[in-house]
Backbone as a ProteinNet text record, in pm:
[ID]
protein_1_A
[PRIMARY]
MAGDDDIDTKQEEPDRQARINCFSCRHFFITHDRHFPYGCRAAGFRSRAMPSEEVYASSGMPCLLFDEKDKTR
[TERTIARY]
1598.5	1532	1510.7	1517.8	1498.9	1355.9	1259.8	1120.2	1093.5	1160.9	1143.7	1195	1305.6	1360.1	1262.3	1195.7	1098.8	982.1	935.6	823.9	863.8	983.1	1029.5	1041.2	1092.5	1108.3	972.1	874.6	742	675.9	702.5	644.4	708.3	833.9	903.5	866.1	822.9	797.4	702.1	585.6	496.9	558.9	636.1	698	801	885.5	987.8	923.5	823.3	758.6	681.2	623.4	543.5	628.7	756.6	843.7	870.5	857.7	886.5	756.6	745.3	627.2	669	629.8	669.2	624.8	514.4	467.2	565.4	653.4	754.6	888.8	895.4	1021.7	1028.7	1144.3	1160.9	1158	1175.4	1175.9	1037.1	941.6	806.2	730.1	649.2	564	436.2	334.2	207	214	185	202.5	81.6	-36.3	-162.1	-198.1	-138.7	-174.5	-256.7	-382.4	-468.3	-423.9	-348.1	-300.5	-174.1	-92.7	30.8	39.9	-36.4	-48	70.5	158.6	269.1	402.6	500.1	630.5	743.8	862	984.1	1088.9	1130.8	1230.7	1367.6	1402.1	1534.1	1549.3	1444.8	1450.8	1408.2	1338.3	1301.2	1188.1	1084.1	970.6	839.5	729.3	594	525.9	425.2	367.1	221.8	149.3	12.4	13.3	114.7	127.8	233.6	247.5	352.5	488.4	576.2	707.1	784.8	776.8	850	796.3	666.8	609	657.9	667.8	717.8	863.6	942.9	1084.1	1095.7	1017.8	1023.6	977.2	871.3	818.6	918.2	991.8	1083.2	1220.5	1265.1	1400.2	1403.4	1293.5	1292.4	1361.6	1400.6	1468.1	1387	1392.7	1325.8	1395.2	1326.7	1381.8	1505.3	1615.4	1740.6	1757.7	1666	1674.3	1589.5	1521.7	1435.8	1517.4	1468.5	1533.3	1421.9	1414.8	1304.1	1301.3	1180	1161	1197.6	1239	1262	1127.3	1121.6	996.1	1002.3	1049.3	1065.1	942.1	841.9	721.7	638.1
153.8	28.8	-48.9	-177.8	-261.5	-251.6	-238.6	-227.8	-103.3	7.6	131.4	117.2	44.7	23.8	-54.1	-153.7	-233	-146.9	-58.4	28.5	123.2	182	274.4	204.3	82.3	7.7	-19.6	-58.3	-88	36.7	151.8	275	316.3	280.6	317.6	227.8	105	9	60.2	112.9	160	273.4	360.5	471.6	421.5	327.5	275	200.4	119.8	41.4	130.8	237.7	326.6	395	407.2	475	391.3	260.2	174.9	143	192.3	169.9	81.4	-42.7	-136.4	-90.2	-18.7	28.8	127.5	185.2	278.6	211.1	80.1	6.4	-60.5	-53.7	-112.9	-265.7	-328.5	-474.7	-533.8	-450.4	-495.9	-533.2	-639.1	-675	-742.1	-737.6	-804.8	-940.5	-1047.9	-1182.9	-1234.7	-1178.9	-1226.7	-1365.8	-1406.3	-1528.6	-1483.3	-1523.4	-1468.5	-1508.6	-1615.4	-1657.7	-1582.8	-1543.5	-1469	-1354.3	-1247.1	-1142.1	-1047.5	-1041.9	-945.6	-1018.5	-959.1	-1021.8	-921.8	-973.1	-892.2	-965.8	-905.8	-969.4	-974.5	-872.4	-866.6	-974.7	-995.5	-1095	-1233.3	-1237.2	-1364.3	-1438.2	-1366.6	-1434.5	-1366.2	-1441.1	-1390	-1396.7	-1311.3	-1301	-1257.3	-1284.5	-1233.9	-1088.9	-1049.9	-912.6	-840.1	-711.7	-635.4	-695.9	-712.3	-771.6	-701	-569.1	-498	-535	-561.9	-604.9	-744	-832.5	-967.6	-964.6	-881.1	-868.4	-818.7	-717	-660.6	-762.3	-837.3	-936.5	-1049.6	-1088.9	-1201.8	-1162.5	-1040	-1001	-893.5	-818.8	-708.4	-584.2	-588	-475	-430	-301.4	-256.9	-318.7	-324.5	-383.8	-306.6	-377	-315.3	-320.5	-387.4	-400.6	-296.9	-209.7	-108.1	-18.8	-3.5	81.3	159.2	287.9	368.7	371.1	362.7	368.4	506.3	510.6	639	705.7	834.7	908.3	995.2	939.9	1016.6	1011.5	935	923.7	1045.5
2266.8	2293.7	2164.5	2172.5	2054.4	2002.3	2091.6	2050.1	1968.2	2001.6	1926.7	1784.3	1766	1632.1	1545	1603.9	1528.9	1482.1	1568	1533	1420.8	1429.4	1326	1191.5	1190.7	1066.4	1003	1082.1	1029.1	972.3	1030.9	980.7	848.8	824.8	702.1	585.4	610.2	503.7	395.9	428.5	320.8	240.3	303.8	232.6	132.6	174.2	83.6	-31.7	-2.6	-106.5	-203.2	-154.2	-238.3	-344.4	-323	-419.1	-543.6	-535.4	-650.1	-723.3	-845.1	-927.7	-1044.7	-1042.5	-1148.2	-1286.9	-1294.9	-1424.8	-1487.6	-1408.5	-1459.2	-1484.3	-1465.7	-1480.9	-1618.2	-1680.9	-1813.5	-1811.2	-1695.8	-1684.9	-1660.3	-1624.9	-1592.9	-1719.8	-1711.5	-1824.3	-1775.1	-1859.7	-1833.1	-1901.2	-1827.8	-1880.9	-1957.9	-1934.7	-1992.3	-1940.7	-1828.9	-1757.1	-1637	-1631.2	-1526	-1385.6	-1371.3	-1239.5	-1196.9	-1291.1	-1264	-1364.2	-1343.9	-1445.7	-1460.4	-1362.8	-1367.7	-1370.5	-1438.7	-1446.7	-1443.7	-1412.7	-1412	-1494.2	-1604.5	-1690.4	-1623.4	-1547	-1483.4	-1376.5	-1296.6	-1189.9	-1239.4	-1353.1	-1413.8	-1344.7	-1303.3	-1243	-1278.8	-1259.3	-1276.3	-1140.4	-1119.4	-986.6	-991.9	-884.2	-870.3	-825.4	-750.5	-700.4	-783.2	-761.2	-829	-793.9	-891.3	-864	-752.8	-746.5	-640.8	-502.6	-491.8	-364.9	-327.5	-425.7	-401.1	-355.6	-421.2	-384.4	-241.2	-207	-72.2	31.8	0.4	94.1	118.7	16.2	32	85	55.9	97.4	205.1	219.3	314.7	262	135.1	71.4	-49.4	-82	-204.7	-326.7	-436.6	-558.4	-604.4	-619.3	-662.7	-813.9	-883	-1028.4	-1101.2	-1027	-1087.6	-1179.9	-1303.1	-1403.7	-1473.3	-1447.4	-1498.3	-1650.9	-1706.1	-1850.9	-1902.8	-2029.4	-2095.5	-2117.1	-2097.3	-2114.1	-2238.7	-2349.9	-2473	-2562.2	-2527.4	-2611.1	-2603.2
[MASK]
+++++++++++++++++++++++++++++++++++++++++++++++++++++++++++++++++++++++++

């Protein structure tokens, strides 16, 4: 049924979004602008919410530009 597919998709959304942590991405930065505090260098925008959340809200897909930071520190 088409209705069942919609329910399954909605249940998966928080799980998919939870996997992307912008703080672990090399493209993420803090803008120090109180109106748009977060930014993504790869996508070229600043946002009030986490960039990965904005990407998901506008495209329905998880962020494809995520690139994990090196953990050599």
